Every structure is written in C-alpha cells, then in structure tokens.
N, C-alpha and C positions, 0 to 999 in steps of 0.2 A: 764234687764231696762236699759237705758244707760241716763245721764244727758240733749239728746237733745232728746230725749222722752218725757222726764219726764219735760223743757223747755215747748214741746207741747202742755202739758199735763194741766201743771198749770198757763202758762203766765210772767207777768208781775211779778216779785219780789215786795211781801209787804212791806209796809215804815214796819222797825224795831230798836230796839232801840238795843243795845252794849249790856246789862245783862237779859234784863228782856222788850215783851214787848205782853201786853196782846189787842187781837185785840180783842177779848171774853166784855171789862169792867166791868169782871164778879174781880176781885179782889178793894176790898177796897185800897184807897189808903195810910192805917197802914202797910195793907198786903207786897203793892206795893216796898214800905220802906225796912219791911222786909226782905225780898224775897233778892231788892236785897244789903240790908249791907252782907245779907250771897253769897251770890256769890262774890261779891268784897271779903271778908277774901277768899276763893277758891283761886281768883286770884293773892290774896299776897302770899297767901304760897305754889301754883306754880306760878309765876313770868310769865314764858312762854303759861301759855293754862289760856282757859277763859271759864268758864265755863255761858251758857246761856241760858234763857229761852225761849219758842215762846208759845206764846194760839192764839189757834184759833175756832174758833166756829162748824167749817164741813171745810173737808176735800172736794173741789169738784170732782168727778170723779179718785179719787184717797183713799189712804190708809195715816193716820199719819208717820207709817214710810218711803214710800214714799217720802214726800211730806217733814221729816224733812231732809231725806238724800238729799233731791235737794235742801232743804235751804241752812243746813252746806254747801253745794259745791260749792250754788251759789251768799250767803247773806255773804256779807263781818262784820260781829259780832265784831272781834275783828282788832281791826286799825290796825294792824302788820298785813302786806302784805307774811301773812304767807300760803303756798298750798306745793299740796303735802306732803311728809314726813319733811314738815316742820311747819308740823300742828297741834299742840297739845289741838284746843278746842273740846269742851266739850257741846253737842244742844239736850234738852231736849226737846221734842215739844208736844202738851198735845191740842186732840180734846176734847172739853168737852162737843159734841153734842154726841160722837163717842161713846164718854169715854174711849177712848183708849190715849196711849202716844208710844210712843217711845223715843231712846235716841242715838246719836249717835256719836262720836269721830272722830277724823282727822285721818288720814293716818300715824301721825308720831308716831300719842298711837298704834297704829295696832299692833305692836309688844308685849306689854307689860300688856294692857289691853285686854280678849275676851269678845267674844259674853255673855261666859257666867260671866262675872262679868256683863256688860252689864243687861243681864236681872234678873241676884239677884239685884243692884240701883233699879227696874223698881218693883222685887217681891215686893220688904221693902215697896214699894210707893202707891203698889195695888190697899189694902183698904183704904186707907186714899183720894188718888183717885178717888174711886170707890164711898165712902162718901161725894165728894164734897170738901173735905176738902184739896186744893191744900194746901197750906202755909205748912201745913205737912205732903203734897205728898214730894212736893220741897224738904224742911230740908232732911227728910230721904232718897231719892236720894243722896245729896252732901253731908252729911254727909258716903253716901256709899263708895260712887267716892271720897272724901278724905280721909277717911281711908284706902281703895284701893290704893289711889297713894301714901300715904303714906309706907306703906310697903312694896309700887313695886322699892320705894325711896331707903328705909333701906336697902332693902337685897341686890341689886345693892350699894351702897356704900360700907357695908359689905364684900360682893366678894371683890369688886375692889379700896379701902380707898385712893387710887391713881388718878382717874380720873375711873368717871362715865360713861357709854357709853352711858346712859339714858339722852338724852338733859333735861330733865325737875330736876327741881332740890328740895329743900323741902327749903320751903320761910320761913316768921314771923310763926311763933303756939302760 
C-alpha cells in the first residue's frame, strides 16, 4: 500500500474539520459539541498532539483502515505543519456503513504507541460502535489513549527527570 495508490483509489480529499468531521450527518449537534470538547481536552493535555475523528458513510473501493491511513497522511487536521517524525497526531476513522473503525497515529508516536495499544483502544470502543453509540465509543477510545499517553510520559519522565526523549509532554490535567 502506497500513498500514491491510495491517492488514485480515493481521489480528492474530502472537506474536513480540525477535531471532528461527520460526513454522515448521524450525530446530533449536542453530540458534536461533546465530542469536540473531549478532543480539545485531549489537545490541552498533550499540546503537541491532535486527536481527530472522521466519520464516513461508506469507503468506496477500500477499507476504513486504508482510508484513515490515507487521510492521516494527506489531509491536514492539525494547524501545524508537522510531518514524518514530527507528527504526533491521532486520527480515528469510523465507517458507519461497514460498522468498522481504524485508529492511526503520526510517525512521531510510532516508537511509543504500539499496534497493540491501538487495537486495545478500538476494542474498548467496539461494543459502543456496534450499538451505534458513537459518542460513548469515541469517549472510550480517547480515554484509553489519554491514559496510555499519560503513562508513557510518566514512565519517560521517571527514567530521566532532567530531559524527556519523548517530545510530548503532559499539559493540563
């Protein structure tokens, strides 16, 4: 899978917002506001990272995993021009038609957040997503990743109190 092939497969980038994009129109306004508030809180806790959520009704010609990977690499959800090892963002893609989700991290997090961490975050959300309770599912995923990132920062700070090799720090709690 290459980005060039995914560009040909998915075409033009869809319009999207910084924290939350609901291309399905399934979320009521109150839910949109609640999710945005949750994602802003994550961003305050980890100022170098941006957690975004993208809803789509169906991924044409591919999977939500491919689509989310492509979006994370092509769309600019963050206002920062962070690329490659400087990208500490997270993107949760949700395909409501296929009832599937994918969580992708920026390359800067790959040395710290494991594939197992991502799978566990999605597993925490699975029953809520399956039931159509997207707000609860997103909340479960974000809370899991918040706790995981907090643990990572703490472990690194405990190892080396004078300087942290993880370029992510804990902000407000």
